[in-house]
MDAnalysis code that builds the backbone (N, CA, C; Angstrom):
import MDAnalysis as mda
import numpy as np

u = mda.Universe.empty(564, n_residues=188, atom_resindex=np.repeat(np.arange(188), 3), trajectory=True)
u.add_TopologyAttr("name", ["N", "CA", "C"] * 188)
u.add_TopologyAttr("resid", np.arange(1, 189))
u.add_TopologyAttr("resname", ["UNK", "UNK", "UNK", "UNK", "UNK", "UNK", "UNK", "UNK", "UNK", "UNK", "UNK", "UNK", "UNK", "UNK", "UNK", "UNK", "UNK", "UNK", "UNK", "UNK", "UNK", "UNK", "UNK", "UNK", "UNK", "UNK", "UNK", "UNK", "UNK", "UNK", "UNK", "UNK", "UNK", "UNK", "UNK", "UNK", "UNK", "UNK", "UNK", "UNK", "UNK", "UNK", "UNK", "UNK", "UNK", "UNK", "UNK", "UNK", "UNK", "UNK", "UNK", "UNK", "UNK", "UNK", "UNK", "UNK", "UNK", "UNK", "UNK", "UNK", "UNK", "UNK", "UNK", "UNK", "UNK", "UNK", "UNK", "UNK", "UNK", "UNK", "UNK", "UNK", "UNK", "UNK", "UNK", "UNK", "UNK", "UNK", "UNK", "UNK", "UNK", "UNK", "UNK", "UNK", "UNK", "UNK", "UNK", "UNK", "UNK", "UNK", "UNK", "UNK", "UNK", "UNK", "UNK", "UNK", "UNK", "UNK", "UNK", "UNK", "UNK", "UNK", "UNK", "UNK", "UNK", "UNK", "UNK", "UNK", "UNK", "UNK", "UNK", "UNK", "UNK", "UNK", "UNK", "UNK", "UNK", "UNK", "UNK", "UNK", "UNK", "UNK", "UNK", "UNK", "UNK", "UNK", "UNK", "UNK", "UNK", "UNK", "UNK", "UNK", "UNK", "UNK", "UNK", "UNK", "UNK", "UNK", "UNK", "UNK", "UNK", "UNK", "UNK", "UNK", "UNK", "UNK", "UNK", "UNK", "UNK", "UNK", "UNK", "UNK", "UNK", "UNK", "UNK", "UNK", "UNK", "UNK", "UNK", "UNK", "UNK", "UNK", "UNK", "UNK", "UNK", "UNK", "UNK", "UNK", "UNK", "UNK", "UNK", "UNK", "UNK", "UNK", "UNK", "UNK", "UNK", "UNK", "UNK", "UNK", "UNK", "UNK", "UNK", "UNK", "UNK", "UNK", "UNK", "UNK"])
u.atoms.positions = np.array([
    [30.220, 16.994, -36.423],
    [30.435, 17.968, -37.502],
    [30.058, 17.442, -38.875],
    [30.203, 16.136, -39.098],
    [29.877, 15.578, -40.410],
    [28.389, 15.716, -40.724],
    [27.539, 15.694, -39.690],
    [26.098, 15.763, -39.908],
    [25.557, 17.181, -39.811],
    [26.409, 18.158, -39.576],
    [25.971, 19.533, -39.401],
    [26.001, 20.263, -40.731],
    [24.941, 21.005, -41.014],
    [24.900, 21.759, -42.262],
    [26.022, 22.790, -42.293],
    [26.538, 23.039, -43.470],
    [27.626, 24.012, -43.612],
    [27.099, 25.400, -43.274],
    [27.881, 26.185, -42.561],
    [27.469, 27.530, -42.193],
    [28.698, 28.349, -41.858],
    [28.521, 29.648, -41.802],
    [29.668, 30.498, -41.487],
    [29.997, 30.353, -40.014],
    [31.262, 30.294, -39.713],
    [31.702, 30.141, -38.332],
    [32.318, 31.432, -37.847],
    [31.973, 31.802, -36.644],
    [32.544, 33.015, -36.065],
    [33.964, 32.765, -35.576],
    [34.275, 31.533, -35.269],
    [35.639, 31.170, -34.898],
    [36.087, 30.125, -35.924],
    [36.825, 30.534, -36.973],
    [37.157, 29.634, -38.089],
    [37.870, 28.352, -37.691],
    [38.613, 28.364, -36.579],
    [39.356, 27.175, -36.182],
    [38.524, 26.200, -35.361],
    [37.265, 26.520, -35.130],
    [36.407, 25.673, -34.313],
    [35.311, 25.069, -35.185],
    [35.178, 23.752, -35.146],
    [34.110, 23.123, -35.936],
    [32.802, 23.221, -35.164],
    [31.670, 23.280, -35.879],
    [30.390, 23.380, -35.187],
    [30.103, 22.105, -34.407],
    [29.445, 22.242, -33.261],
    [29.154, 21.086, -32.423],
    [27.667, 20.888, -32.210],
    [26.851, 21.491, -33.033],
    [25.415, 21.304, -32.910],
    [24.850, 20.955, -34.278],
    [23.564, 20.669, -34.336],
    [22.990, 20.200, -35.594],
    [21.823, 21.055, -36.040],
    [21.560, 21.004, -37.332],
    [20.378, 21.645, -37.897],
    [20.260, 23.112, -37.573],
    [19.096, 23.515, -37.088],
    [18.809, 24.918, -36.814],
    [19.182, 25.327, -35.397],
    [19.891, 24.475, -34.672],
    [20.195, 24.817, -33.286],
    [21.188, 25.965, -33.217],
    [21.196, 26.615, -32.079],
    [22.017, 27.815, -31.945],
    [23.484, 27.469, -31.719],
    [24.336, 28.427, -32.004],
    [25.764, 28.251, -31.844],
    [26.127, 28.513, -30.389],
    [25.896, 27.531, -29.536],
    [26.092, 27.704, -28.094],
    [27.554, 27.840, -27.700],
    [28.460, 27.441, -28.576],
    [29.868, 27.456, -28.213],
    [30.554, 28.782, -28.529],
    [29.879, 29.647, -29.264],
    [30.438, 30.979, -29.499],
    [30.090, 31.838, -28.295],
    [30.937, 32.786, -27.941],
    [30.637, 33.580, -26.756],
    [30.430, 35.047, -27.097],
    [30.150, 35.821, -26.094],
    [29.831, 37.239, -26.259],
    [30.906, 37.992, -27.025],
    [32.175, 37.645, -26.804],
    [33.269, 38.343, -27.472],
    [33.242, 38.131, -28.987],
    [32.657, 37.049, -29.444],
    [32.659, 36.745, -30.868],
    [31.559, 37.463, -31.635],
    [30.351, 37.552, -31.068],
    [29.281, 38.182, -31.835],
    [28.485, 39.231, -31.068],
    [28.910, 39.602, -29.882],
    [28.309, 40.706, -29.124],
    [26.793, 40.579, -29.014],
    [26.339, 39.445, -28.521],
    [24.906, 39.177, -28.447],
    [24.168, 40.141, -27.524],
    [24.861, 40.743, -26.567],
    [24.201, 41.700, -25.665],
    [23.694, 42.912, -26.437],
    [24.295, 43.205, -27.590],
    [23.847, 44.333, -28.407],
    [22.521, 44.044, -29.109],
    [22.096, 42.776, -29.100],
    [20.845, 42.401, -29.764],
    [19.619, 42.727, -28.916],
    [19.796, 42.947, -27.622],
    [18.664, 43.340, -26.791],
    [18.542, 42.531, -25.521],
    [17.366, 42.627, -24.910],
    [17.073, 41.930, -23.659],
    [15.685, 41.308, -23.755],
    [15.426, 40.361, -22.874],
    [14.108, 39.729, -22.852],
    [13.709, 39.412, -21.418],
    [12.408, 39.235, -21.243],
    [11.869, 38.918, -19.923],
    [10.537, 38.213, -20.105],
    [9.996, 37.683, -19.030],
    [8.694, 37.019, -19.072],
    [7.998, 37.212, -17.729],
    [6.679, 37.042, -17.744],
    [5.893, 37.170, -16.520],
    [4.650, 36.305, -16.626],
    [4.257, 35.578, -15.618],
    [4.947, 35.348, -14.348],
    [6.035, 34.289, -14.508],
    [7.094, 34.441, -13.742],
    [8.201, 33.493, -13.794],
    [7.956, 32.289, -12.901],
    [7.001, 32.436, -11.981],
    [6.732, 31.378, -11.018],
    [5.225, 31.108, -10.991],
    [4.849, 29.831, -11.078],
    [3.433, 29.451, -11.029],
    [3.328, 28.037, -10.481],
    [2.140, 27.689, -10.014],
    [1.906, 26.361, -9.453],
    [1.742, 25.333, -10.573],
    [2.172, 24.120, -10.308],
    [2.033, 23.030, -11.274],
    [0.558, 22.839, -11.618],
    [0.288, 22.680, -12.900],
    [-1.071, 22.440, -13.357],
    [-1.965, 23.660, -13.408],
    [-1.462, 24.826, -12.995],
    [-2.293, 26.032, -13.004],
    [-2.405, 26.594, -14.422],
    [-3.397, 27.435, -14.627],
    [-3.600, 28.061, -15.926],
    [-3.719, 29.564, -15.728],
    [-2.896, 30.315, -16.450],
    [-2.924, 31.769, -16.341],
    [-2.279, 32.360, -17.592],
    [-2.488, 33.642, -17.849],
    [-1.813, 34.268, -18.991],
    [-0.294, 34.254, -18.797],
    [0.434, 34.287, -19.904],
    [1.894, 34.317, -19.891],
    [2.335, 35.408, -20.859],
    [3.299, 36.228, -20.445],
    [3.767, 37.338, -21.272],
    [5.271, 37.270, -21.455],
    [5.712, 37.358, -22.720],
    [7.126, 37.479, -23.061],
    [7.357, 38.906, -23.561],
    [8.505, 39.493, -23.208],
    [8.848, 40.829, -23.680],
    [10.257, 40.827, -24.245],
    [10.399, 41.377, -25.454],
    [11.719, 41.544, -26.066],
    [11.929, 43.027, -26.314],
    [13.095, 43.554, -25.904],
    [13.457, 44.946, -26.152],
    [14.721, 44.965, -27.000],
    [14.647, 45.633, -28.147],
    [15.768, 45.684, -29.085],
    [16.938, 46.466, -28.488],
    [18.135, 45.991, -28.726],
    [19.341, 46.644, -28.232],
    [19.940, 47.592, -29.253],
    [21.250, 47.834, -29.137],
    [21.948, 48.776, -30.024],
    [21.945, 48.341, -31.486],
    [21.941, 47.038, -31.694],
    [21.994, 46.507, -33.064],
    [20.584, 46.478, -33.663],
    [20.410, 47.166, -34.772],
    [19.108, 47.205, -35.442],
    [18.797, 45.844, -36.057],
    [17.540, 45.407, -35.937],
    [17.115, 44.142, -36.518],
    [16.306, 44.425, -37.783],
    [16.800, 44.004, -38.961],
    [16.124, 44.313, -40.226],
    [14.973, 43.354, -40.525],
    [14.241, 43.646, -41.595],
    [13.168, 42.773, -42.064],
    [13.731, 41.383, -42.347],
    [12.960, 40.370, -42.020],
    [13.396, 38.996, -42.210],
    [13.976, 38.366, -40.960],
    [14.234, 39.172, -39.926],
    [14.780, 38.648, -38.675],
    [13.705, 37.875, -37.926],
    [14.101, 36.740, -37.362],
    [13.183, 35.934, -36.544],
    [13.654, 35.972, -35.097],
    [12.756, 36.307, -34.184],
    [13.045, 36.317, -32.751],
    [12.083, 35.342, -32.094],
    [12.614, 34.369, -31.354],
    [11.705, 33.446, -30.679],
    [12.204, 33.092, -29.287],
    [11.243, 32.742, -28.462],
    [11.501, 32.276, -27.106],
    [11.392, 30.761, -27.176],
    [12.521, 30.070, -26.983],
    [12.569, 28.627, -27.219],
    [13.047, 27.863, -25.998],
    [12.478, 26.686, -25.814],
    [12.885, 25.785, -24.740],
    [13.338, 24.477, -25.352],
    [14.337, 24.545, -26.214],
    [14.834, 23.365, -26.921],
    [15.485, 22.378, -25.957],
    [15.221, 21.116, -26.210],
    [15.857, 20.072, -25.412],
    [15.264, 19.905, -24.031],
    [14.196, 20.624, -23.720],
    [13.558, 20.523, -22.404],
    [12.148, 19.981, -22.601],
    [11.641, 19.346, -21.563],
    [10.235, 18.957, -21.630],
    [9.404, 20.231, -21.572],
    [8.228, 20.164, -22.050],
    [7.397, 21.349, -22.189],
    [7.092, 22.035, -20.856],
    [7.015, 23.349, -20.911],
    [6.624, 24.143, -19.753],
    [5.132, 24.025, -19.525],
    [4.402, 23.709, -20.572],
    [2.948, 23.592, -20.468],
    [2.324, 23.532, -21.845],
    [1.213, 24.223, -21.986],
    [0.463, 24.253, -23.234],
    [1.362, 24.620, -24.420],
    [1.160, 23.966, -25.549],
    [1.921, 24.302, -26.753],
    [1.489, 25.668, -27.266],
    [2.448, 26.477, -27.689],
    [2.140, 27.789, -28.254],
    [1.534, 27.610, -29.640],
    [0.586, 28.487, -29.991],
    [0.016, 28.462, -31.334],
    [-0.627, 29.818, -31.621],
    [-0.737, 30.135, -32.898],
    [-1.348, 31.409, -33.295],
    [-2.355, 31.199, -34.419],
    [-2.995, 30.014, -34.425],
    [-3.944, 29.665, -35.465],
    [-5.385, 29.815, -34.996],
    [-5.679, 29.280, -33.821],
    [-7.052, 29.269, -33.316],
    [-7.165, 30.043, -32.007],
    [-7.849, 31.176, -32.063],
    [-7.998, 32.029, -30.876],
    [-8.808, 31.354, -29.776],
    [-9.612, 30.343, -30.131],
    [-10.440, 29.667, -29.138],
    [-9.659, 28.649, -28.320],
    [-8.539, 28.176, -28.850],
    [-7.772, 27.131, -28.180],
    [-6.716, 27.715, -27.252],
    [-6.349, 26.911, -26.246],
    [-5.332, 27.365, -25.294],
    [-3.977, 27.469, -25.983],
    [-3.115, 28.302, -25.447],
    [-1.790, 28.529, -26.011],
    [-1.763, 29.567, -27.116],
    [-2.933, 30.150, -27.449],
    [-2.995, 31.160, -28.509],
    [-2.268, 32.416, -28.057],
    [-1.435, 32.992, -28.926],
    [-0.715, 34.205, -28.554],
    [-0.880, 35.302, -29.596],
    [-0.753, 36.524, -29.119],
    [-0.806, 37.710, -29.967],
    [0.465, 38.514, -29.754],
    [0.755, 39.411, -30.703],
    [1.974, 40.219, -30.653],
    [1.600, 41.691, -30.662],
    [2.269, 42.472, -29.814],
    [2.118, 43.926, -29.800],
    [3.507, 44.536, -29.841],
    [3.627, 45.690, -30.519],
    [4.918, 46.363, -30.594],
    [4.715, 47.864, -30.520],
    [5.678, 48.545, -29.903],
    [5.609, 50.006, -29.865],
    [6.455, 50.622, -30.982],
    [7.058, 49.771, -31.828],
    [7.864, 50.253, -32.954],
    [7.044, 50.311, -34.232],
    [7.687, 50.689, -35.334],
    [6.984, 50.832, -36.609],
    [7.087, 49.579, -37.486],
    [7.859, 48.599, -37.080],
    [8.025, 47.379, -37.880],
    [6.729, 46.582, -37.915],
    [6.470, 45.942, -39.043],
    [5.325, 45.042, -39.185],
    [5.794, 43.644, -38.808],
    [5.106, 43.021, -37.856],
    [5.523, 41.727, -37.336],
    [4.524, 40.638, -37.678],
    [5.043, 39.420, -37.901],
    [4.206, 38.253, -38.137],
    [4.519, 37.237, -37.041],
    [3.493, 36.542, -36.513],
    [3.756, 35.545, -35.468],
    [4.528, 34.350, -36.015],
    [5.296, 33.724, -35.149],
    [6.059, 32.529, -35.489],
    [5.935, 31.556, -34.325],
    [5.666, 30.302, -34.616],
    [5.682, 29.300, -33.559],
    [6.158, 27.972, -34.119],
    [6.755, 27.181, -33.256],
    [7.265, 25.872, -33.633],
    [6.983, 24.911, -32.485],
    [5.887, 24.146, -32.562],
    [5.525, 23.247, -31.467],
    [6.610, 22.215, -31.164],
    [7.376, 21.795, -32.170],
    [8.401, 20.778, -31.926],
    [9.535, 21.301, -31.052],
    [9.792, 22.593, -31.090],
    [10.850, 23.177, -30.262],
    [10.288, 23.989, -29.105],
    [8.994, 23.888, -28.853],
    [8.323, 24.662, -27.821],
    [8.742, 26.128, -27.945],
    [8.503, 26.697, -29.118],
    [8.950, 28.063, -29.388],
    [7.799, 28.947, -29.844],
    [7.815, 30.186, -29.364],
    [6.867, 31.211, -29.807],
    [7.661, 32.473, -30.065],
    [7.286, 33.213, -31.104],
    [8.021, 34.434, -31.403],
    [7.415, 35.188, -32.563],
    [8.279, 35.906, -33.274],
    [7.812, 36.725, -34.385],
    [8.898, 36.867, -35.436],
    [8.457, 37.221, -36.637],
    [9.349, 37.525, -37.748],
    [9.054, 38.949, -38.167],
    [10.103, 39.727, -38.421],
    [9.909, 41.098, -38.883],
    [9.583, 41.035, -40.369],
    [8.331, 41.380, -40.713],
    [7.883, 41.321, -42.095],
    [8.390, 42.483, -42.924],
    [8.304, 43.684, -42.373],
    [8.819, 44.875, -43.062],
    [9.233, 45.895, -42.011],
    [10.097, 46.811, -42.416],
    [10.634, 47.777, -41.462],
    [11.744, 47.140, -40.648],
    [12.032, 47.706, -39.502],
    [13.071, 47.163, -38.633],
    [12.782, 47.550, -37.193],
    [13.386, 46.798, -36.279],
    [13.325, 47.144, -34.867],
    [14.612, 47.899, -34.536],
    [14.475, 49.017, -33.850],
    [15.632, 49.812, -33.467],
    [15.738, 49.868, -31.950],
    [16.839, 50.398, -31.471],
    [17.117, 50.411, -30.044],
    [15.945, 50.963, -29.243],
    [15.520, 50.187, -28.253],
    [14.433, 50.600, -27.379],
    [13.058, 50.121, -27.807],
    [12.904, 49.678, -29.064],
    [11.606, 49.141, -29.503],
    [11.294, 47.880, -28.697],
    [10.058, 47.787, -28.227],
    [9.644, 46.657, -27.404],
    [8.546, 45.858, -28.093],
    [8.675, 44.556, -28.047],
    [7.668, 43.649, -28.591],
    [7.177, 42.770, -27.447],
    [5.857, 42.662, -27.319],
    [5.258, 41.855, -26.264],
    [4.450, 40.727, -26.891],
    [4.667, 39.528, -26.396],
    [3.896, 38.366, -26.825],
    [3.009, 37.970, -25.650],
    [1.702, 37.993, -25.877],
    [0.733, 37.642, -24.839],
    [0.116, 36.289, -25.155],
    [0.322, 35.339, -24.245],
    [-0.266, 34.005, -24.384],
    [-1.417, 33.925, -23.399],
    [-2.616, 33.772, -23.906],
    [-3.748, 33.686, -22.986],
    [-3.978, 32.223, -22.632],
    [-4.500, 31.976, -21.475],
    [-4.879, 30.634, -21.054],
    [-3.730, 29.640, -21.216],
    [-2.606, 29.924, -20.556],
    [-1.442, 29.053, -20.646],
    [-1.445, 28.087, -19.467],
    [-1.612, 26.802, -19.747],
    [-1.629, 25.784, -18.698],
    [-0.235, 25.274, -18.415],
    [0.175, 25.360, -17.154],
    [1.519, 24.882, -16.768],
    [1.546, 23.372, -16.657],
    [2.729, 22.821, -16.847],
    [2.949, 21.390, -16.717],
    [2.633, 20.933, -15.289],
    [2.210, 19.676, -15.106],
    [1.978, 19.176, -13.749],
    [3.277, 18.759, -13.056],
    [4.414, 18.884, -13.748],
    [5.702, 18.472, -13.183],
    [6.453, 19.690, -12.647],
    [6.667, 19.726, -11.351],
    [7.383, 20.840, -10.726],
    [8.863, 20.751, -11.073],
    [9.418, 21.888, -11.498],
    [10.828, 21.928, -11.893],
    [11.156, 23.354, -12.311],
    [12.395, 23.596, -12.723],
    [12.749, 24.867, -13.348],
    [12.933, 24.597, -14.834],
    [12.554, 25.588, -15.659],
    [12.599, 25.436, -17.098],
    [13.315, 26.637, -17.702],
    [14.392, 26.380, -18.440],
    [15.157, 27.447, -19.084],
    [14.530, 27.799, -20.422],
    [14.423, 29.087, -20.682],
    [13.888, 29.580, -21.938],
    [14.905, 30.543, -22.531],
    [15.298, 30.309, -23.776],
    [16.306, 31.128, -24.432],
    [15.669, 32.021, -25.484],
    [16.163, 33.237, -25.587],
    [15.725, 34.134, -26.654],
    [16.710, 33.954, -27.796],
    [16.204, 33.418, -28.913],
    [17.049, 33.054, -30.048],
    [16.706, 33.971, -31.223],
    [17.736, 34.558, -31.823],
    [17.547, 35.504, -32.926],
    [18.249, 34.973, -34.165],
    [17.508, 34.931, -35.269],
    [18.065, 34.488, -36.553],
    [17.968, 35.664, -37.512],
    [19.113, 36.254, -37.867],
    [19.154, 37.383, -38.784],
    [19.060, 36.898, -40.223],
    [18.466, 37.688, -41.117],
    [18.365, 37.247, -42.516],
    [19.756, 37.144, -43.147],
    [19.951, 36.090, -43.930],
    [21.240, 35.905, -44.591],
    [22.289, 35.243, -43.722],
    [21.993, 35.027, -42.450],
    [22.951, 34.371, -41.550],
    [22.610, 32.888, -41.455],
    [23.609, 32.050, -41.340],
    [23.358, 30.621, -41.199],
    [23.575, 30.164, -39.758],
    [23.632, 31.119, -38.843],
    [23.788, 30.788, -37.435],
    [22.751, 31.571, -36.641],
    [22.250, 30.955, -35.581],
    [21.313, 31.642, -34.696],
    [22.074, 32.207, -33.514],
    [21.641, 33.364, -33.041],
    [22.259, 33.991, -31.881],
    [21.330, 33.820, -30.685],
    [21.911, 33.787, -29.516],
    [21.118, 33.639, -28.310],
    [21.511, 34.765, -27.365],
    [20.503, 35.417, -26.785],
    [20.806, 36.474, -25.819],
    [21.522, 35.858, -24.626],
    [22.474, 36.590, -24.030],
    [23.274, 36.000, -22.955],
    [22.483, 35.660, -21.696],
    [21.434, 36.420, -21.393],
    [20.644, 36.141, -20.193],
    [19.398, 35.371, -20.595],
    [19.250, 34.172, -20.047],
    [18.058, 33.394, -20.364],
    [17.000, 33.567, -19.281],
    [15.791, 33.183, -19.612],
    [14.652, 33.302, -18.700],
    [14.491, 31.966, -17.986],
    [14.284, 32.002, -16.669],
    [14.099, 30.772, -15.905],
    [12.699, 30.776, -15.299],
    [11.893, 29.783, -15.702],
    [10.564, 29.610, -15.131],
    [10.637, 28.589, -14.013],
    [9.907, 28.845, -12.935],
    [9.824, 27.902, -11.828],
    [8.385, 27.422, -11.715],
    [8.207, 26.117, -11.775],
    [6.893, 25.523, -11.579],
    [6.907, 24.886, -10.201],
    [6.071, 25.419, -9.305],
    [6.021, 24.957, -7.914],
    [5.126, 23.735, -7.779],
    [5.469, 22.825, -6.876],
    [4.610, 21.647, -6.685],
    [3.296, 22.046, -6.024],
    [2.280, 21.239, -6.263],
    [1.014, 21.456, -5.577],
    [1.173, 21.047, -4.121],
    [0.216, 21.425, -3.281],
    [0.246, 21.019, -1.871],
    [0.142, 19.496, -1.797],
    [0.920, 18.878, -0.912],
    [0.885, 17.425, -0.833],
    [-0.377, 16.979, -0.098],
    [-0.874, 15.797, -0.464],
    [-2.074, 15.284, 0.194],
    [-1.806, 14.008, 0.971],
    [-0.574, 13.487, 0.871],
    [-0.208, 12.318, 1.671],
    [1.305, 12.263, 1.790],
    [1.771, 11.460, 2.734],
    [3.214, 11.309, 2.912],
    [3.507, 9.855, 3.212],
    [4.544, 9.327, 2.611],
    [4.962, 7.959, 2.868],
    [6.347, 7.964, 3.465],
    [6.545, 7.209, 4.542],
    [7.856, 7.130, 5.187],
    [8.410, 5.737, 4.990],
    [9.705, 5.633, 4.722],
    [10.369, 4.342, 4.527],
    [11.461, 4.197, 5.575],
    [11.444, 3.090, 6.279],
    [12.444, 2.812, 7.313],
    [13.337, 1.663, 6.851],
    [14.602, 1.662, 7.301],
    [15.487, 0.545, 6.926],
    [14.992, -0.759, 7.544],
    [15.313, -1.864, 6.900],
    [14.880, -3.185, 7.381],
    [15.476, -3.457, 8.743],
])
């Protein structure tokens, strides 16, 4: 707590247990009703290790309207990378993503390679219930390490000093490649 920046607490009797811009993982649904912020999904959830294919994230706004200045990102903090770093600078390079929305809000791309995060910031207007935002990552190369990777949808509202996380996270599965040899070990 001594190293954590001062911020508003949803439970005044509880000191923060995370640092910097990390989300308030210890607050629960009853405190800030994160389910009202919306839902998220991704496709494909399962791919072979080392494969390269497009990747799509989808966010659908819930009952709570998201005003201008809100940042929504898909983050894999504290995990090794799922694959190619996200970026929105060079369309020729892998990991480049674009944003589409069926709402009237003007969106700007957001990415943070250090936190393996891709998302958007609402520049003007707002997202209202049912508005959908799609992030398309072309040419996304998966990690060569087979494992499951948790991805959280993190929302930072303007004027708030805490980040919210949707209750349901996305789980990616990276399948191992076909084996080409086998080694057996016997006891001495």
